[in-house]
Each structure stands twice: as C-alpha cells, then as structure tokens.
Backbone as CSV, one residue per row, in Angstrom:
resi,resn,N_x,N_y,N_z,CA_x,CA_y,CA_z,C_x,C_y,C_z
1,MET,0.826,-1.188,0.000,0.000,0.000,0.000,0.875,1.258,0.000
2,GLY,2.028,1.200,0.654,2.918,2.342,0.661,3.407,2.676,-0.737
3,TYR,3.631,1.650,-1.543,4.061,1.850,-2.925,3.011,2.639,-3.693
4,ALA,1.746,2.262,-3.544,0.665,2.944,-4.262,0.571,4.403,-3.842
5,GLY,0.678,4.673,-2.552,0.612,6.049,-2.083,1.779,6.882,-2.569
6,ASN,2.958,6.259,-2.706,4.141,6.992,-3.151,4.100,7.330,-4.632
7,ILE,3.540,6.443,-5.465,3.509,6.753,-6.897,2.273,7.558,-7.286
8,GLY,1.251,7.593,-6.422,0.090,8.436,-6.683,-1.112,7.727,-7.251
9,VAL,-1.409,6.520,-6.776,-2.639,5.831,-7.179,-3.370,5.358,-5.927
10,HIS,-4.673,5.196,-6.083,-5.490,4.666,-5.000,-5.796,3.211,-5.314
11,VAL,-5.696,2.358,-4.317,-5.863,0.918,-4.495,-7.178,0.478,-3.874
12,ARG,-7.827,-0.487,-4.505,-8.979,-1.134,-3.878,-8.776,-2.635,-3.941
13,MET,-9.380,-3.322,-3.000,-9.216,-4.769,-2.914,-10.042,-5.460,-3.990
14,GLY,-9.444,-6.434,-4.620,-10.143,-7.249,-5.606,-10.552,-8.569,-4.978
15,SER,-10.337,-9.646,-5.690,-10.753,-10.959,-5.196,-9.802,-11.462,-4.116
16,THR,-10.341,-12.304,-3.258,-9.571,-12.932,-2.192,-9.737,-14.436,-2.313
17,LYS,-8.639,-15.169,-2.212,-8.711,-16.629,-2.260,-8.520,-17.162,-0.848
18,ILE,-9.469,-17.990,-0.417,-9.427,-18.558,0.928,-9.417,-20.072,0.803
19,ASN,-8.512,-20.702,1.553,-8.400,-22.153,1.553,-8.283,-22.616,3.005
20,ASP,-9.141,-23.516,3.424,-9.167,-24.010,4.809,-9.281,-22.862,5.810
21,GLN,-10.173,-21.925,5.539,-10.456,-20.765,6.389,-9.223,-19.890,6.621
22,GLU,-8.307,-19.888,5.674,-7.115,-19.051,5.745,-6.949,-18.345,4.408
23,MET,-6.661,-17.036,4.467,-6.459,-16.290,3.231,-5.118,-16.700,2.631
24,VAL,-5.155,-17.142,1.370,-3.933,-17.588,0.707,-3.626,-16.772,-0.542
25,GLY,-4.521,-15.868,-0.933,-4.286,-15.041,-2.111,-5.100,-13.767,-2.048
26,GLN,-4.524,-12.674,-2.530,-5.227,-11.387,-2.522,-4.864,-10.615,-3.780
27,ARG,-5.886,-10.108,-4.484,-5.690,-9.285,-5.671,-6.006,-7.838,-5.291
28,MET,-5.060,-6.923,-5.557,-5.261,-5.502,-5.317,-5.264,-4.790,-6.659
29,LEU,-6.278,-3.966,-6.872,-6.501,-3.330,-8.167,-6.338,-1.821,-8.065
30,CYS,-6.046,-1.201,-9.192,-6.104,0.254,-9.282,-7.565,0.660,-9.099
31,SER,-7.815,1.756,-8.408,-9.204,2.169,-8.154,-9.933,2.542,-9.436
32,LYS,-9.213,2.778,-10.517,-9.843,3.126,-11.793,-10.053,1.897,-12.677
33,GLN,-9.893,0.700,-12.122,-10.110,-0.541,-12.871,-11.592,-0.710,-13.152
34,GLY,-11.917,-1.201,-14.327,-13.306,-1.440,-14.696,-13.978,-0.188,-15.226
35,TYR,-15.265,-0.322,-15.501,-16.058,0.790,-16.019,-17.320,0.917,-15.185
36,ALA,-17.748,2.142,-14.946,-18.994,2.368,-14.213,-20.165,2.095,-15.144
37,PRO,-21.274,1.581,-14.615,-22.434,1.334,-15.481,-22.985,2.642,-16.032
38,SER,-23.477,2.592,-17.248,-24.030,3.778,-17.887,-25.367,4.130,-17.250
39,THR,-25.559,5.406,-16.917,-26.813,5.843,-16.296,-27.700,6.580,-17.280
40,ALA,-27.270,6.722,-18.530,-28.059,7.479,-19.510,-29.408,6.819,-19.756
41,THR,-29.440,5.492,-19.908,-30.715,4.808,-20.156,-31.570,4.761,-18.901
42,GLU,-30.949,4.685,-17.727,-31.714,4.648,-16.483,-32.437,5.966,-16.258
43,ASN,-31.809,7.083,-16.625,-32.443,8.389,-16.436,-33.700,8.524,-17.285
44,ILE,-33.675,7.955,-18.480,-34.853,8.034,-19.349,-35.998,7.223,-18.751
45,VAL,-35.693,6.050,-18.235,-36.724,5.183,-17.665,-37.278,5.782,-16.378
46,ASN,-36.405,6.220,-15.491,-36.844,6.739,-14.193,-37.331,8.180,-14.266
47,GLU,-36.880,8.923,-15.261,-37.191,10.337,-15.434,-36.916,11.144,-14.165
48,LYS,-35.852,10.801,-13.478,-35.445,11.541,-12.291,-34.176,12.309,-12.621
49,LYS,-34.081,13.492,-12.071,-32.871,14.272,-12.261,-31.843,13.791,-11.240
50,GLN,-30.698,13.346,-11.728,-29.667,12.836,-10.844,-28.448,13.743,-10.898
51,ARG,-27.663,13.661,-9.841,-26.432,14.432,-9.800,-25.487,13.965,-10.888
52,ARG,-24.758,14.909,-11.447,-23.746,14.551,-12.440,-22.437,14.301,-11.703
53,ILE,-22.001,13.067,-11.744,-20.768,12.679,-11.082,-19.796,12.217,-12.152
54,LYS,-18.591,12.759,-12.092,-17.587,12.376,-13.074,-17.244,10.901,-12.892
55,ASN,-17.221,10.176,-13.985,-16.893,8.758,-13.940,-15.405,8.610,-13.653
56,SER,-15.078,7.988,-12.530,-13.672,7.858,-12.152,-13.038,6.576,-12.679
57,ARG,-13.824,5.700,-13.277,-13.288,4.444,-13.794,-12.837,4.630,-15.242
58,SER,-11.672,4.075,-15.560,-11.157,4.219,-16.922,-10.717,2.887,-17.523
59,GLY,-11.037,1.784,-16.881,-10.645,0.484,-17.412,-9.175,0.171,-17.224
60,CYS,-8.554,0.747,-16.208,-7.130,0.524,-15.952,-6.897,-0.940,-15.571
61,LEU,-5.865,-1.531,-16.122,-5.574,-2.944,-15.874,-4.469,-3.163,-14.845
62,ALA,-3.946,-2.087,-14.250,-2.872,-2.235,-13.269,-3.384,-3.008,-12.060
63,MET,-2.581,-3.962,-11.599,-2.968,-4.782,-10.457,-1.757,-5.530,-9.924
64,ILE,-1.928,-6.064,-8.731,-0.916,-6.943,-8.147,-1.654,-8.101,-7.481
65,TYR,-1.112,-9.301,-7.646,-1.691,-10.479,-6.993,-0.613,-11.100,-6.128
66,ILE,-0.903,-11.236,-4.840,0.054,-11.850,-3.921,-0.528,-13.165,-3.422
67,SER,0.368,-14.099,-3.155,-0.049,-15.431,-2.724,0.795,-15.857,-1.531
68,LEU,0.180,-16.607,-0.632,0.868,-17.106,0.552,1.523,-18.443,0.232
69,ASP,2.830,-18.512,0.452,3.547,-19.777,0.312,3.412,-20.501,1.651
70,ARG,2.627,-21.564,1.669,2.303,-22.234,2.936,3.519,-22.893,3.588
71,SER,4.500,-23.282,2.803,5.665,-23.953,3.396,6.520,-22.976,4.200
72,THR,6.660,-21.733,3.719,7.488,-20.740,4.413,6.665,-19.696,5.157
73,GLN,5.342,-19.698,4.933,4.436,-18.703,5.526,4.834,-17.271,5.136
74,LEU,5.384,-17.113,3.936,5.744,-15.797,3.414,4.866,-15.484,2.208
75,TRP,4.548,-14.193,2.037,3.762,-13.748,0.890,4.712,-13.466,-0.261
76,ARG,4.295,-13.827,-1.476,5.119,-13.547,-2.652,4.237,-12.958,-3.747
77,VAL,4.841,-12.133,-4.574,4.127,-11.511,-5.685,4.063,-12.518,-6.827
78,VAL,2.847,-12.831,-7.272,2.644,-13.789,-8.353,2.474,-13.058,-9.680
79,ASN,1.734,-11.952,-9.664,1.452,-11.218,-10.894,1.453,-9.725,-10.573
80,PHE,2.136,-8.934,-11.396,2.209,-7.489,-11.174,2.126,-6.786,-12.521
81,ILE,1.076,-6.015,-12.731,0.918,-5.208,-13.946,1.000,-3.752,-13.512
82,GLU,2.046,-3.068,-13.954,2.339,-1.726,-13.465,1.766,-0.618,-14.343
83,ASP,1.432,-0.897,-15.590,1.038,0.136,-16.545,-0.370,0.647,-16.261
84,HIS,-0.482,1.971,-16.099,-1.774,2.625,-15.891,-2.170,3.335,-17.181
85,ASN,-3.460,3.393,-17.480,-3.927,4.077,-18.689,-4.494,5.459,-18.362
86,HIS,-4.089,6.019,-17.243,-4.578,7.328,-16.805,-3.422,8.048,-16.115
87,PRO,-3.483,9.367,-16.017,-2.408,10.079,-15.323,-2.442,9.785,-13.823
88,LEU,-1.260,9.721,-13.223,-1.162,9.484,-11.787,-1.377,10.796,-11.041
89,VAL,-1.666,10.698,-9.772,-1.887,11.883,-8.948,-0.562,12.620,-8.801
90,THR,-0.600,13.943,-8.906,0.619,14.748,-8.795,1.150,14.691,-7.366
91,PRO,2.450,14.896,-7.180,3.020,14.829,-5.826,2.352,15.779,-4.830
92,SER,1.905,16.945,-5.291,1.271,17.887,-4.361,-0.114,17.424,-3.914
93,LYS,-0.742,16.526,-4.658,-2.093,16.044,-4.322,-2.099,14.648,-3.699
94,ARG,-0.940,14.010,-3.594,-0.888,12.634,-3.081,-1.380,12.524,-1.646
95,ARG,-1.240,13.580,-0.893,-1.676,13.518,0.506,-3.183,13.396,0.622
96,TYR,-3.926,13.670,-0.454,-5.383,13.554,-0.427,-5.873,12.144,-0.756
97,LEU,-4.984,11.267,-1.187,-5.392,9.886,-1.438,-5.861,9.259,-0.124
98,PRO,-6.941,8.487,-0.142,-7.465,7.926,1.108,-6.442,7.134,1.917
99,LEU,-5.526,6.422,1.257,-4.572,5.642,2.036,-3.450,6.492,2.615
100,ASN,-3.332,7.756,2.212,-2.337,8.656,2.792,-2.930,9.579,3.852
101,ARG,-4.254,9.575,4.005,-4.890,10.469,4.971,-4.854,9.845,6.362
102,VAL,-4.110,10.467,7.261,-3.953,9.939,8.612,-3.996,11.094,9.605
103,ILE,-4.809,10.934,10.655,-4.773,11.885,11.763,-3.845,11.284,12.804
104,THR,-2.701,11.910,13.004,-1.703,11.377,13.928,-2.203,11.496,15.364
105,PRO,-1.683,10.676,16.282,-2.094,10.786,17.692,-1.834,12.174,18.268
106,LEU,-0.747,12.822,17.834,-0.452,14.170,18.314,-1.519,15.158,17.844
107,SER,-1.915,15.070,16.573,-2.967,15.948,16.054,-4.295,15.659,16.734
108,ARG,-4.585,14.384,16.985,-5.835,14.006,17.661,-5.889,14.614,19.064
109,ALA,-4.761,14.538,19.787,-4.713,15.109,21.138,-4.894,16.624,21.085
110,LEU,-4.281,17.267,20.095,-4.427,18.715,19.943,-5.872,19.078,19.621
111,PHE,-6.523,18.318,18.740,-7.933,18.564,18.418,-8.813,18.425,19.653
112,GLN,-8.569,17.397,20.454,-9.393,17.186,21.641,-9.199,18.312,22.644
113,SER,-7.975,18.796,22.773,-7.730,19.905,23.692,-8.362,21.198,23.181
114,LEU,-8.297,21.444,21.873,-8.941,22.630,21.306,-10.460,22.511,21.374
115,ASN,-10.973,21.310,21.249,-12.413,21.087,21.306,-12.956,21.377,22.701
116,THR,-12.217,20.999,23.736,-12.664,21.290,25.104,-12.615,22.785,25.393
117,SER,-11.831,23.530,24.621,-11.771,24.990,24.770,-12.815,25.700,23.917
118,ASN,-13.732,24.934,23.310,-14.813,25.470,22.468,-14.305,26.261,21.265
119,ILE,-13.243,25.792,20.660,-12.730,26.402,19.433,-13.389,25.691,18.261
120,SER,-13.856,26.446,17.286,-14.610,25.878,16.165,-13.729,24.932,15.343
121,PRO,-14.344,23.954,14.664,-13.563,22.998,13.869,-12.699,23.654,12.793
122,SER,-13.209,24.702,12.146,-12.397,25.351,11.107,-11.176,26.031,11.721
123,ASP,-11.344,26.635,12.901,-10.197,27.239,13.579,-9.227,26.166,14.076
124,GLN,-9.762,25.019,14.507,-8.902,23.911,14.927,-8.029,23.459,13.760
125,TYR,-8.643,23.359,12.588,-7.907,22.931,11.395,-6.798,23.931,11.074
126,CYS,-7.085,25.221,11.220,-6.076,26.258,10.959,-4.928,26.179,11.966
127,VAL,-5.247,25.906,13.235,-4.204,25.789,14.259,-3.285,24.611,13.947
128,VAL,-3.879,23.476,13.588,-3.072,22.295,13.265,-2.238,22.548,12.008
129,ALA,-2.791,23.273,11.045,-2.032,23.613,9.837,-0.831,24.477,10.191
130,GLN,-1.034,25.407,11.103,0.067,26.273,11.526,1.136,25.457,12.251
131,GLU,0.713,24.512,13.089,1.661,23.650,13.800,2.446,22.764,12.835
132,ALA,1.787,22.324,11.752,2.431,21.419,10.789,3.323,22.159,9.801
133,GLY,3.252,23.481,9.781,4.073,24.244,8.848,3.333,24.659,7.599
134,GLY,2.014,24.659,7.652,1.199,25.079,6.514,0.237,23.990,6.087
135,PHE,-0.761,24.407,5.301,-1.790,23.471,4.849,-1.219,22.371,3.953
136,ASP,-0.089,22.644,3.296,0.513,21.644,2.410,1.075,20.447,3.162
137,HIS,1.288,20.589,4.470,1.920,19.524,5.249,0.930,18.728,6.091
138,ILE,-0.359,19.048,6.004,-1.367,18.303,6.758,-1.728,17.053,5.968
139,GLN,-1.847,15.914,6.669,-2.108,14.638,5.997,-3.579,14.248,6.021
140,PHE,-4.472,15.177,6.287,-5.899,14.856,6.311,-6.687,16.073,5.874
141,THR,-7.956,15.863,5.581,-8.826,16.927,5.096,-9.791,17.345,6.203
142,PRO,-10.470,18.474,6.035,-11.473,18.862,7.037,-12.569,17.814,7.218
143,SER,-12.901,17.066,6.173,-13.921,16.021,6.338,-13.403,14.893,7.226
144,ASN,-12.096,14.597,7.188,-11.537,13.603,8.103,-11.647,14.082,9.545
145,LEU,-11.424,15.385,9.761,-11.586,15.965,11.097,-13.034,15.852,11.545
146,SER,-13.954,16.152,10.653,-15.378,16.063,10.975,-15.771,14.630,11.335
147,ASN,-15.271,13.660,10.588,-15.561,12.254,10.884,-14.978,11.839,12.231
148,MET,-13.776,12.319,12.548,-13.167,12.002,13.835,-14.001,12.571,14.977
149,ARG,-14.467,13.811,14.817,-15.294,14.436,15.860,-16.602,13.667,16.038
150,ARG,-17.219,13.215,14.929,-18.452,12.431,15.012,-18.228,11.130,15.782
151,ASP,-17.138,10.430,15.465,-16.844,9.165,16.146,-16.580,9.390,17.630
152,ASP,-15.871,10.476,17.958,-15.610,10.780,19.367,-16.899,11.079,20.113
153,ARG,-17.828,11.797,19.467,-19.117,12.091,20.115,-19.893,10.808,20.384
154,CYS,-19.878,9.875,19.438,-20.576,8.591,19.638,-19.978,7.838,20.814
155,ASN,-18.651,7.864,20.945,-17.998,7.179,22.062,-18.353,7.835,23.387
156,ILE,-18.441,9.173,23.398,-18.791,9.884,24.630,-20.214,9.554,25.039
157,ILE,-21.141,9.513,24.083,-22.537,9.192,24.394,-22.630,7.793,24.989
158,GLN,-21.889,6.837,24.443,-21.908,5.469,24.976,-21.356,5.446,26.395
159,ARG,-20.252,6.167,26.647,-19.680,6.197,27.996,-20.636,6.860,28.972
160,ASP,-21.319,7.949,28.552,-22.280,8.615,29.426,-23.421,7.683,29.793
161,ALA,-23.913,6.919,28.826,-25.002,5.974,29.103,-24.535,4.905,30.082
162,ASP,-23.323,4.402,29.905,-22.799,3.388,30.819,-22.645,3.945,32.233
163,LEU,-22.177,5.195,32.353,-22.035,5.815,33.673,-23.385,6.017,34.343
164,LEU,-24.395,6.412,33.577,-25.732,6.610,34.132,-26.312,5.287,34.628
165,ILE,-26.133,4.237,33.873,-26.620,2.918,34.291,-25.900,2.470,35.557
166,GLN,-24.592,2.689,35.614,-23.822,2.321,36.800,-24.298,3.113,38.019
167,LEU,-24.601,4.391,37.845,-25.105,5.223,38.939,-26.439,4.692,39.453
168,PHE,-27.332,4.311,38.549,-28.632,3.772,38.962,-28.482,2.439,39.689
169,VAL,-27.564,1.599,39.261,-27.343,0.314,39.933,-26.824,0.541,41.344
170,GLU,-25.890,1.476,41.513,-25.367,1.783,42.849,-26.460,2.342,43.749
171,ARG,-27.281,3.223,43.197,-28.368,3.810,43.991,-29.396,2.743,44.375
172,ARG,-29.668,1.819,43.466,-30.620,0.741,43.744,-30.087,-0.169,44.847
173,ASN,-28.771,-0.409,44.859,-28.176,-1.263,45.891,-28.176,-0.596,47.258
174,LYS,-28.127,0.730,47.306,-28.097,1.457,48.578,-29.488,1.682,49.153
175,SER,-30.467,1.875,48.292,-31.802,2.259,48.758,-32.837,1.250,48.274
176,PHE,-33.734,0.838,49.207,-34.775,-0.121,48.856,-35.969,0.537,48.178
177,ASP,-36.104,1.856,48.314,-37.252,2.530,47.701,-36.950,3.043,46.285
178,PHE,-35.840,2.615,45.738,-35.442,3.037,44.388,-35.322,1.798,43.512
179,PHE,-35.937,1.841,42.352,-35.906,0.693,41.444,-35.618,1.190,40.031
180,SER,-34.731,0.498,39.329,-34.447,0.856,37.931,-34.021,-0.395,37.177
181,PHE,-34.307,-0.420,35.905,-33.771,-1.467,35.039,-33.621,-0.893,33.643
182,THR,-32.756,-1.504,32.874,-32.453,-1.002,31.530,-32.583,-2.139,30.528
183,ARG,-32.812,-1.758,29.303,-32.795,-2.724,28.205,-32.376,-1.991,26.939
184,LEU,-31.824,-2.729,26.002,-31.431,-2.158,24.711,-32.633,-2.144,23.784
185,ASP,-32.877,-0.998,23.164,-33.973,-0.861,22.216,-33.398,-0.881,20.806
186,ASN,-33.736,-1.880,20.022,-33.241,-2.049,18.646,-31.718,-2.160,18.587
187,GLY,-31.094,-2.503,19.698,-29.649,-2.674,19.708,-28.868,-1.383,19.646
188,ASN,-29.548,-0.225,19.665,-28.840,1.041,19.518,-28.910,1.917,20.762
189,PHE,-30.068,1.995,21.388,-30.264,2.928,22.483,-30.691,2.188,23.742
190,TYR,-30.279,2.728,24.889,-30.724,2.197,26.163,-32.063,2.818,26.523
191,VAL,-32.972,1.993,27.018,-34.214,2.497,27.599,-34.082,2.276,29.094
192,ILE,-34.176,3.347,29.864,-33.960,3.278,31.307,-35.281,3.546,32.009
193,TYR,-35.667,2.631,32.879,-36.886,2.790,33.670,-36.476,3.042,35.111
194,VAL,-36.998,4.111,35.697,-36.672,4.471,37.074,-37.971,4.647,37.840
195,ILE,-38.063,3.991,39.010,-39.231,4.133,39.881,-38.717,4.408,41.280
196,GLN,-39.204,5.487,41.877,-38.824,5.800,43.253,-40.089,5.847,44.089
197,PHE,-40.115,5.066,45.178,-41.301,4.985,46.030,-41.252,6.028,47.108
C-alpha cells in the first residue's frame, strides 16, 4: 500500500482466495479498474434528475496479486501489472489519497484539547495547519476531522449511558425505595426505567 501512495494511485481490494479458512491469495486493483455502469438509459426510464458525477473508472488494468507460500508462511508476488492508462496523482495532491490520509495521535490530542476549549472545527484545522508548517503539510482533510469528531461524540454518548446505568445500579443497591432497570432498544439505544417509592 505504501508503494501505491508513493507513486500516486489509489488501491482497492479485488478478489480474495481462501483455503481451509485461511487467506492464501489477494488481488489488489487500481481504483480506476473497470467501467462504471451507464446511467443514460436509467435516467430516461426513471425520469429523475440525478447528480452529475464524473466517472472515475477508466478500465485501468494495473494490479498486483500476492499469494501465501504455505511452506514458508511468506507472501510472494505472483502477478504485477504496473502500466496505468490514466495520469497518476501529482506529488502535491498525493496527501489527499485515502490511504495517505492519517490523523496522527499528536494531532488528535491537539484537536481534543482545542475542542474542550470550544474552538470551532475550522479554527482547529487552521491551528493544526500552523503547527504542521502550513496546509501543504497536513495529511488529512477537514472532512476527516469532521468524521473524527463524530466518532468521538458517539464514544462519549456510549460512555455517558454506561455511567448513568452504573449510577442507577449503585443507587438501587443502597436504597430499597429506588428501582431501575435497563434494556437495549433495537440494539442502539438504552431504555432506562426508574421508579422511586
């Protein structure tokens, strides 16, 4: 994967060969391999206005197939096609490839500290850019920051629910006139019932 990020292509996983519940072969393809289905006829049938999205597939045949040698337990390259039929990503844009986008632990800690200070996400991004030496040196996009903040909020909500349930259990054990029980609703949310006599 490091090779793909260095030359400026995005990779997607192709077929996987499994034998005796063990992966023994993996095909990795250029993300522009194949062709997207034509939507021109679908638009006529559905008569719906759809967004115009540039087709990113160009039928590129570049790929690598690796196989596990069971005797040595080492992976070896079986087939490698290096020729791409499209221009590669320029060095200045390589950091935007999904496999090169990484929020480092140091940046994550800085974001969390700025977030507790109620600094807006756009200002947080500017602060991290300044720390990194400019926007050209940041390895992630504002949408990656937004996704990280969303995931952190989900984790906080889960921890808060667990703490609330623990508090109710402790209170129930201390007092006989307090009753509570919880259950998962649709596997996503806790439903908490509290009765105090």
